[in-house]
C-alpha positions in Angstrom: 102.5 119.2 72.3 100.1 117.0 75.0 97.1 116.8 77.0 97.5 115.6 80.4 95.9 115.6 83.6 97.0 116.8 87.1 96.9 116.1 89.9 94.9 119.4 92.8 97.9 120.5 94.4 100.9 119.7 92.0 103.4 121.7 90.7 101.3 121.8 87.4 97.7 122.1 89.6 99.4 126.0 90.7 100.5 126.9 86.9 96.8 126.3 85.7 96.1 128.6 89.0 98.6 131.4 87.3 97.3 131.1 84.6 93.7 130.7 84.8 94.3 134.2 87.1 96.4 136.2 84.4 93.6 135.0 81.5 89.9 134.2 83.8 90.4 136.6 86.8 93.1 139.6 86.0 90.8 141.0 83.1 87.6 141.2 85.9 89.5 142.8 89.0 89.4 139.7 90.6 91.9 137.0 92.6 91.1 133.5 93.8 91.4 133.0 97.9 92.6 129.9 99.4 89.1 129.5 99.9 88.1 128.8 96.7 91.0 127.0 95.5 90.4 124.2 98.4 87.0 123.5 96.3 88.2 122.8 93.7 89.7 119.2 94.9 87.0 116.8 93.5 87.2 118.6 90.1 89.8 116.8 87.6 92.4 119.5 86.3 93.5 119.2 82.9 96.8 120.8 81.1 97.9 120.8 77.2 101.6 121.3 77.4 104.2 122.4 75.0 107.1 120.5 73.6 109.2 122.2 76.5 106.7 120.8 79.4 105.3 123.7 80.2 101.7 124.8 79.9 99.5 127.0 77.6 96.4 126.0 78.1 94.1 124.3 81.5 90.1 123.9 82.0 88.5 122.5 85.5 86.2 119.4 85.1 83.5 119.5 88.7 81.4 115.7 87.7 77.9 116.2 88.4 76.3 111.7 88.5 78.1 109.3 87.1 77.7 110.9 83.2 77.4 114.2 82.7 80.9 116.7 83.5 81.1 120.5 83.5 83.7 121.6 82.6 85.1 125.4 84.0 87.6 128.1 84.4 88.8 127.4 79.9 92.3 129.3 79.4 94.9 129.8 77.0 98.0 132.2 77.1 97.0 135.0 75.9 99.9 135.4 73.7 98.8 132.2 71.9 94.7 132.5 71.6 93.7 132.3 68.4 95.7 129.4 67.2 93.2 126.8 67.9 94.5 125.7 71.7 91.3 125.8 72.8 89.9 123.6 70.7 92.5 120.9 70.7 92.5 120.9 75.3 88.5 121.1 74.8 88.0 118.1 71.7 91.1 115.9 73.9 89.4 116.0 77.7 86.1 115.3 76.1 88.0 112.1 74.5 89.4 111.9 78.1 85.9 112.5 79.9 84.0 110.0 77.0 86.7 106.8 78.2 85.4 107.1 81.8 81.7 107.1 81.3 81.0 110.2 80.8 78.4 111.4 77.9 78.0 114.7 78.5 79.1 117.8 79.2 77.3 121.2 80.4 79.6 125.0 80.6 79.0 128.3 81.8 80.2 130.1 78.6 81.0 134.1 78.1 79.1 135.8 75.8 82.3 136.1 73.3 82.6 131.9 74.1 78.9 130.8 72.7 80.7 130.7 68.7 84.2 128.9 70.0 81.8 126.6 71.5 78.8 125.8 69.0 81.6 125.4 66.5 82.9 122.3 69.0 79.1 120.7 68.6 77.6 122.6 72.2 74.4 123.6 72.3 72.5 126.6 74.3 70.0 126.1 76.9 68.0 128.2 78.7 68.3 132.5 78.7 71.6 134.4 79.4 72.1 135.8 82.8 74.8 136.9 84.8 78.7 135.2 86.7 81.0 137.0 88.3 79.8 140.4 86.3 80.0 139.2 82.7 76.5 137.4 80.8 76.9 134.0 80.3 74.7 131.0 78.0 74.8 127.5 79.5 75.5 125.2 77.2 75.6 121.4 76.8 77.0 118.6 74.3 76.1 115.8 73.9 79.1 113.1 73.5 
């Protein structure tokens, strides 16, 4: 397995969009619209590939400032969830972001994902809020 940055609009990006749709959107009866995808052109996109060069997990990063990045849209293939792949991808991307000069990561964690992020040393900030019909909390991590 390996982690790689993927280019917006590339075939790998399209595969990541399909995985994100399956894991994050479909259960909420949501779809990606062209305008939503176009907004991601300025973001960084990363994927975890298996030995057959197939994307098995992915995430996007929105650059907020020179030192602050926001992790978004973390998805792991359903049949591989619970096997540490999200952790592997998250830690790998944190190292890449740190090498690019970022010192803090923020994210909006779904309520059921809070324990996962706490194990990765993220700290909750503020109160729960609703986003896409699901309770979330803002979390931060210093790199």
